[in-house]
C-alpha positions in Angstrom: 2.3 -21.3 -11.6 2.4 -24.1 -9.0 2.0 -23.7 -5.2 5.2 -23.8 -3.3 5.7 -27.1 -1.5 4.8 -27.3 2.1 8.3 -27.8 3.3 9.4 -24.6 1.6 6.4 -22.5 2.5 5.5 -23.5 6.0 8.5 -23.5 8.2 5.7 -22.3 10.3 5.9 -19.7 13.0 2.4 -20.2 14.3 1.1 -17.2 16.1 -0.1 -19.2 19.1 2.9 -21.6 19.0 3.0 -25.3 18.4 1.5 -27.9 20.7 -1.0 -25.4 22.1 -2.7 -26.2 25.4 -6.5 -26.3 25.4 -6.9 -22.7 26.6 -5.2 -21.3 23.4 -7.8 -22.6 21.0 -11.5 -21.7 20.9 -14.4 -24.1 21.2 -13.9 -25.4 17.6 -10.2 -25.9 18.0 -9.4 -22.8 16.0 -6.8 -20.1 16.7 -4.9 -17.4 14.8 -1.8 -18.6 13.1 0.5 -17.6 10.2 3.5 -18.8 8.2 6.9 -17.2 8.2 7.7 -14.7 5.5 8.6 -16.6 2.3 10.4 -15.3 -0.7 8.3 -16.1 -3.8 10.2 -13.9 -6.3 13.9 -13.4 -5.7 15.8 -10.6 -7.4 14.0 -11.0 -10.8 15.0 -8.4 -13.5 12.8 -5.4 -13.3 13.7 -3.2 -16.4 13.4 0.5 -16.1 14.5 1.3 -19.7 14.9 -0.3 -23.0 12.2 -1.9 -25.2 9.9 -3.0 -22.4 10.3 -0.8 -19.3 8.1 -1.3 -16.3 5.9 1.8 -15.8 3.0 0.3 -13.7 2.8 -2.2 -10.9 -0.3 -3.2 -8.9 -0.2 -4.9 -5.5 -3.2 -6.4 -3.7 -6.9 -6.3 -4.4 -10.3 -6.9 -2.9 -12.2 -10.2 -3.2 -12.8 -11.3 -6.8 -15.0 -14.3 -7.5 -14.4 -15.5 -3.9 -10.7 -15.5 -4.4 -7.6 -13.3 -4.7 -8.2 -11.2 -1.5 -5.1 -10.5 0.6 -7.0 -8.8 3.4 -3.7 -8.0 5.1 -0.6 -5.8 5.3 1.2 -4.5 2.2 4.8 -3.2 2.4 6.6 -1.7 -0.5 10.2 -0.8 0.0 12.2 1.0 -2.6 15.6 -0.3 -1.4 17.1 -2.1 -4.4 20.1 -0.5 -6.0 19.8 -2.9 -9.0 16.9 -3.1 -11.4 15.3 -6.1 -9.7 12.1 -7.0 -7.8 11.8 -9.3 -4.8 8.4 -10.4 -3.4 7.7 -12.0 0.0 4.5 -13.4 1.3 3.2 -14.5 4.7 -0.1 -16.4 4.8 -2.5 -16.4 7.8 -5.6 -18.1 8.9 -7.9 -18.5 11.8 -8.7 -22.2 12.0 -7.7 -25.5 13.5 -4.3 -26.9 12.8 -5.4 -29.4 10.2 -7.4 -26.9 8.2 -4.5 -24.4 8.2 -1.5 -26.7 7.9 -3.0 -29.9 6.4 -1.8 -33.4 7.2 -0.9 -36.6 5.3 -4.4 -36.9 4.0 -5.4 -33.3 3.1 -3.9 -30.0 1.9 -4.2 -27.2 4.3 -5.1 -23.6 3.6 -1.4 -22.5 3.6 -0.5 -25.1 0.9 -3.4 -23.9 -1.3 -2.4 -20.2 -1.2 0.2 -18.8 -3.5 1.4 -15.8 -5.5 -0.6 -14.7 -8.5 1.5 -12.5 -10.7 0.4 -11.9 -14.3 -0.1 -9.0 -16.7 -3.5 -7.4 -16.1 -5.8 -6.5 -13.2 -8.6 -9.0 -13.8 -7.4 -12.3 -12.3 -8.3 -15.9 -13.2 -6.9 -19.3 -12.6 -3.2 -19.5 -13.3 -3.8 -22.4 -15.7 -6.0 -20.1 -17.8 -3.3 -17.4 -18.2 -1.1 -16.9 -21.2 2.5 -18.1 -20.5 3.9 -14.9 -21.9 2.0 -13.0 -19.2 3.6 -14.8 -16.3 5.5 -12.1 -14.5 7.7 -14.5 -12.6 9.4 -16.0 -15.7 12.6 -14.4 -17.1 11.8 -10.8 -16.3 9.1 -8.7 -14.7 6.7 -7.2 -17.2 4.9 -3.9 -17.5 1.3 -3.9 -16.0 1.9 -6.9 -13.8 -0.3 -7.4 -10.7 0.6 -9.1 -7.4 -2.4 -10.9 -5.9 -3.0 -13.8 -3.5 -4.4 -17.0 -5.2 -6.3 -19.8 -3.4 -6.3 -23.1 -5.2 -9.8 -24.3 -4.4 -13.5 -23.6 -4.8 -13.7 -20.6 -2.4 -10.9 -18.8 -0.5 -11.6 -19.2 3.2 -12.9 -15.9 4.5 -10.7 -15.9 7.6 -7.5 -16.5 5.5 -5.4 -14.0 3.7 -1.8 -12.8 3.3 0.6 -10.1 4.0 2.7 -9.0 1.0 6.1 -7.3 0.9 7.6 -6.0 -2.3 11.1 -4.7 -2.8 11.6 -2.4 -5.8 14.4 -0.4 -7.4 15.2 2.9 -5.9 15.2 4.4 -9.4 11.6 3.3 -10.2 9.5 6.3 -11.4 6.4 4.5 -12.6 2.9 4.2 -11.2 2.3 2.3 -8.0 -1.2 0.9 -7.2 -2.0 -0.6 -3.9 -5.3 -2.0 -2.6 -6.0 -3.9 0.6 -8.8 -4.6 3.1 -9.3 -5.6 6.7 -10.4 -9.0 7.8 -13.3 -8.9 10.2 -14.7 -12.3 9.3 -13.6 -13.7 12.6 -15.2 -11.6 15.4 -12.8 -13.1 18.0 -9.7 -11.9 16.0 -10.3 -8.8 13.8 -7.2 -7.9 11.7 -6.5 -4.7 9.9 -4.8 -4.3 6.5 -2.0 -1.8 7.0 0.1 -0.2 4.2 3.8 0.8 4.5 5.6 2.5 1.6 9.2 3.7 2.0 10.9 5.7 -0.7 8.2 6.3 -3.2 9.5 8.6 -5.9 6.5 8.6 -8.3 2.8 8.7 -8.7 0.4 6.2 -7.2 -3.1 5.2 -5.9 -3.4 3.6 -2.4 -6.8 2.3 -1.2 -7.4 0.8 2.2 -10.1 0.4 4.8 -9.6 0.9 8.6 -5.9 0.2 8.8 -2.9 2.5 9.2 -0.9 3.8 6.2 2.6 5.1 6.6 3.9 6.5 3.3 7.3 8.1 3.0 8.2 9.9 -0.2 11.8 10.0 -1.4 13.7 13.1 -0.7 14.6 13.6 -4.4 11.0 13.6 -5.6 10.3 16.1 -8.4 7.0 17.6 -9.6 7.2 15.5 -12.8 8.7 12.1 -11.8 8.7 10.6 -15.3 10.7 13.5 -16.8 14.5 13.2 -17.2 17.0 15.0 -14.9 17.9 17.3 -17.8 14.2 18.2 -18.4 13.7 18.9 -14.7 16.7 21.2 -14.6 15.5 23.0 -17.7 12.1 23.6 -16.0 13.6 24.8 -12.8 15.8 27.3 -14.6 13.4 28.3 -17.4 13.2 31.9 -18.4 10.7 33.7 -20.6 11.4 35.6 -23.8 12.3 38.7 -21.8 14.7 36.8 -19.6 12.4 36.7 -16.5 12.3 33.8 -14.1 9.6 31.5 -15.5 10.4 28.3 -13.6 8.0 25.5 -14.4 6.2 27.5 -17.0 4.0 25.2 -19.1 6.3 26.1 -22.0 9.2 24.2 -20.3 10.1 20.6 -21.4 7.8 19.1 -18.7 4.4 20.6 -19.0 1.5 20.0 -16.6 0.5 16.6 -18.1 3.7 15.2 -16.7 3.1 16.2 -13.1 2.9 13.5 -10.5 -0.2 12.5 -8.5 -0.5 10.5 -5.4 -3.9 9.6 -3.9 -4.2 7.8 -0.6 -7.6 7.0 0.6 -9.5 5.1 3.3 -12.6 4.4 1.3 -16.2 4.7 2.3 -17.4 4.0 4.9 -14.1 3.3 6.7 -11.9 5.3 8.9 -8.1 4.8 8.4 -5.1 6.5 9.9 -2.8 8.0 7.2 0.6 9.6 7.7 2.6 10.9 4.7 6.2 12.1 5.1 7.1 14.6 2.3 10.2 16.5 1.4 9.9 20.2 2.1 11.9 21.1 -1.0 9.3 20.0 -3.5 6.7 22.0 -5.5 3.7 20.2 -4.1 0.0 20.8 -3.6 -1.5 18.9 -0.7 -5.2 18.3 -0.2 -6.3 16.6 3.0 -9.9 15.8 4.1 -11.9 13.8 6.5 -15.3 13.1 5.1 -17.1 11.9 8.3 -20.5 13.4 8.3 -21.2 13.1 12.0 -19.6 16.3 13.2 -18.0 17.7 15.3 -15.3 15.0 15.7 -11.6 14.8 16.5 -10.3 13.8 13.1 -9.3 17.1 11.7 -6.4 16.6 9.2 -3.0 18.0 10.2 -0.7 19.6 7.6 2.3 19.9 9.8 4.8 20.5 7.0 3.0 23.7 5.9 5.2 26.3 7.6 5.6 29.9 6.5 9.0 29.5 4.9 7.8 27.0 2.3 4.1 26.8 2.2 1.0 28.9 1.7 -2.1 27.3 3.3 -5.5 27.6 1.5 -8.8 28.1 3.3 -11.1 25.4 2.0 -13.8 26.0 4.6 -14.0 27.1 8.2 -14.6 23.6 9.6 -11.0 22.4 9.6 -12.0 19.0 8.1 -10.7 20.0 4.6 -7.3 21.7 4.3 -4.7 22.3 1.7 -1.5 24.0 1.1 0.9 24.8 -1.8 4.6 24.2 -1.2 7.5 25.9 -2.9 5.5 27.7 -5.6 8.3 28.2 -8.2 7.4 31.3 -10.2 4.5 33.5 -11.4 4.7 31.6 -14.7 3.9 28.3 -13.1 0.2 27.3 -12.8 -1.0 27.9 -9.3 -2.3 24.7 -7.7 -0.2 22.5 -10.0 3.1 20.7 -9.3 3.1 17.3 -7.6 -0.5 16.7 -6.3 -1.0 14.9 -3.0 -4.6 13.9 -2.0 -5.2 12.2 1.3 -8.7 11.2 2.4 -10.4 9.3 5.2 -14.1 8.5 4.8 -14.8 8.3 8.5 -13.7 9.0 12.1 -14.6 6.4 14.6 -13.2 3.9 17.1 -11.7 0.8 15.5 -11.1 -2.5 17.4 -8.4 -4.9 16.3 -5.5 -7.2 17.3 -2.1 -6.2 16.0 -0.9 -9.8 16.7 -2.0 -12.7 18.9 -0.3 -11.6 22.1 -3.4 -10.0 23.4 -5.7 -12.7 22.1 -7.2 -15.5 24.3 -9.6 -18.2 23.4 -11.7 -17.0 26.4 -13.1 -13.8 24.9 -13.5 -12.2 28.3 -9.7 -12.5 28.7 -8.8 -11.1 25.3 -7.5 -7.5 25.2 -7.8 -6.1 21.7 -6.8 -2.5 21.0 -9.6 0.1 20.4 -8.5 3.5 19.2 -9.9 6.3 17.0 -9.1 6.0 13.3 -9.5 8.6 10.7 -6.5 10.7 11.6 -4.5 12.2 8.7 -1.1 13.9 9.0 1.3 15.2 6.4 4.7 16.0 7.9 8.5 15.9 7.2 11.0 13.6 8.7 8.3 12.0 10.8 8.6 8.4 9.5 
């Protein structure tokens, strides 16, 4: 898979603007800058049925062999009516113009960065991958991963990429997301944020100190991979005596089919996480902030757990670990089952960052980064 040509990729919208006056670069001539969003996969077939349906997709990862780290935002939008996937990328760097953009004598960082999309989760050089594992050829494949690749010895630590993926609304497979922050330039710390809109299935989302906004689809069911007919049978299931036994483990979608979504700001980081859930779903939510320096202000909020649909559970008396069961279907259903939502932040502490370059100045005393407490968790309905 070759890098996109400079003319196609760059059409640069540099964060600090072209032809910068001296005060907009630091002592080394460096400044924050990024490319425009560029479509790197455009409406490629993404089969949901047939002989080779897609049931798992992975987006983003941490550094691997000094490469493949996006260290940026990840957006996943379930907005495609057709069975297709579109991938967009936006590369960034904190460096001087020649290092980032290149010139007639040298390739810049932006030219050297590209999409890595192959089957598997252990990346290597594109030239070493099997042609049949290339996910950008003919049709998307099950188990494909979307990473950032740097064509060089070592990916510059101040460079990375934001990734936007558009998926079919009807996708019910596993979604795996991993990203990190970029604190390698003290003058311009960047967070890796996660946005997911319309998730109707299971997943794992891992982040550091950024902000996650995750909206579940309104038609989500306890068992996303079961058919509509099986779901209906489970919702209307009766036992041998004709009693309501909705979601009994004897119905066509037993417990091993239940969905699970885990969203986590991993140790030692403190991330803000908001999850927008439908209130009609049989769901068990478990929220926790694991910061050991207590008391602190990051007690999770389970706003959707109101008396009409939810029974809260008392995990402890601290308020840092809370849970609730929504829409328990019948006495025949396993208590604590249904769709499982786990949301965790490892910490609660102030985080300093720049959301963009508008508050950045080469004179550090004139920069005005944002500092705010992260580690806040909220589960709500119709809030995103």
